[in-house]
C-alpha positions, 0 to 999 in steps of 0.5 A, a space after each residue: 607800970 608805965 612804959 618809959 619813952 624817949 623821943 629823938 627828933 624835935 620836928 613835926 613827927 617827933 611832936 606828932 608821935 609824942 602827942 599820941 603817946 601822951 594820950 595813951 594809958 600806961 605810957 610816959 614820955 620821959 625825954 626828948 633828944 634834939 640837935 640842940 638843947 633849946 629845941 629839945 627842951 622846947 618840945 619836952 615842955 609840951 609833955 608833963 615830966 619830960 626833959 630835953 637832951 642834946 645827945 643820945 648818950 646823955 638821954 640814955 644814961 640819965 633815963 631807964 627807957 623801955 623804948 625810943 621813937 626815932 623821928 629824924 631826917 633820913 641822913 641822920 640815921 645810924 649813930 642813934 640806932 647803933 646806940 639803942 641796939 648796943 643797949 638792947 632798947 626797942 625802938 620805933 623809927 620813922 621811914 625811910 631807914 636812911 639815904 643808902 643801903 650800907 647803914 641800914 644793912 649793918 644795923 639790920 645785922 646787929 638788930 637780928 643778933 640781939 633779936 631786938 623789937 623794932 617797928 618802922 612807920 609805914 602807917 598805911 599798913 595799919 589802915 582798915 582800907 589797906 587791910 581790905 585791899 590786901 584781902 581782896 587782892 589775895 583772891 584776884 589775879 593781879 595784872 598791873 598796878 599804878 601808884 603815884 605820889 604827886 605833890 609840892 616841895 615840903 617846906 623844910 630845907 633838909 628835904 631839898 638836899 639829896 644828900 640828906 633826904 635821899 630824894 622824893 622816891 626814897 623819902 616820901 614815895 617809899 610809902 607807895 612802894 611799901 604798899 605795893 610789896 605789902 599787897 602784891 608781893 616782892 619786887 624783882 626788877 626796877 627801871 627808873 627815870 628821874 628828872 629836874 623839871 622846874 624847881 631847881 631853876 627857881 631855887 638853885 639850892 634844890 638838889 633833888 629830882 622833882 619828877 620821876 617814874 619807876 617801872 617794876 616787875 614783881 616775882 608773881 609776874 605783876 608789873 607796876 609803875 610808880 610815879 612822883 613829883 614835888 613841883 605842884 603848887 600847894 595845896 595840890 596833891 594826889 596820892 594813891 594806887 590803882 590795882 587792875 585785876 581779873 575781877 575789876 579795879 581797886 582804887 585806893 588813896 589815904 582818904 578813900 577806897 573805891 572798888 569796882 568788881 564785875 560791875 558792882 561798885 563799893 566805897 569804904 572810908 577808914 575810921 581809925 587813926 593808923 598812927 595810933 594803931 601802929 604805936 599800940 602794936 609796938 608798945 604791946 610788943 614792948 610790954 609782952 614780947 609778942 611782936 605779931 601785931 607789928 606789920 613792918 619791923 626793921 627787916 621788912 622795912 629794909 626790903 622796901 628800902 632796897 627797892 627805893 635805893 635800887 630806883 635811885 641807882 637805876 635812874 643814876 646809871 640809866 639801866 634796870 636794876 635786878 633785885 636778886 635774893 641774897 643773904 642781906 637780912 
């Protein structure tokens, strides 16, 4: 029996996930939901048997879906997830979970009450290289970790709008924050500084910071710094993390892994597509109820989202923000 899939969002990631799903055995894309019927039908035409809709309720009323992929801008989260939770339909959602904490917090409570299967698109967790880093770090004493996401301004209008995107640290650099948590453990305190260096002068419609740096203290005593910028000219970019430990250094990026332990150097490259691996894990859970292969569910992703939102709060207020243990999820 084929798993019947709906996709919400007609941008690059809606198509990206759809292209992967359409090549998987036992999966059928039945419906696409967009902000307009024209956009939805245009994307639906790329997948055999799919139909376009302009409202989530219409899509769900017309189809018996086993799971839904949510690929929308950060500011569009809330209504879509609430409707899926109400109907007890498992969903995969692209990061981040929103632009603030209130909507994800309320959704998390509802998700947990339903014991609903969820997965969040922190795809780096599914790479072989990150799994290797996690294993090596478990045998080390970590000192300091430095992370970065340095690039150019994405060419979509919503990304430039702080209200819709949440800014670079919440929308993009969240991947690096998530890897820090996944590899090194939970974060106790953040102190951030964001600024506008050049982009707003060239384009007054830009309301996001174009530079930022965030210091963090982890529960295990590790300290970390994660910096980002979106002012580089295309196609320049530099993304990755360097872990400094009592055994040497681990230097990770999406394209390679370099390890220098006690004078012995080694290199590693990934061979698998992490986007496919994360979907395989999610769909396995939908089929069987076994969610053990999902490496980031909504609860876990909410912990990453708390950190990125705290960084924005810290930069806005100019003070450190302490992330105390609480009962929120």
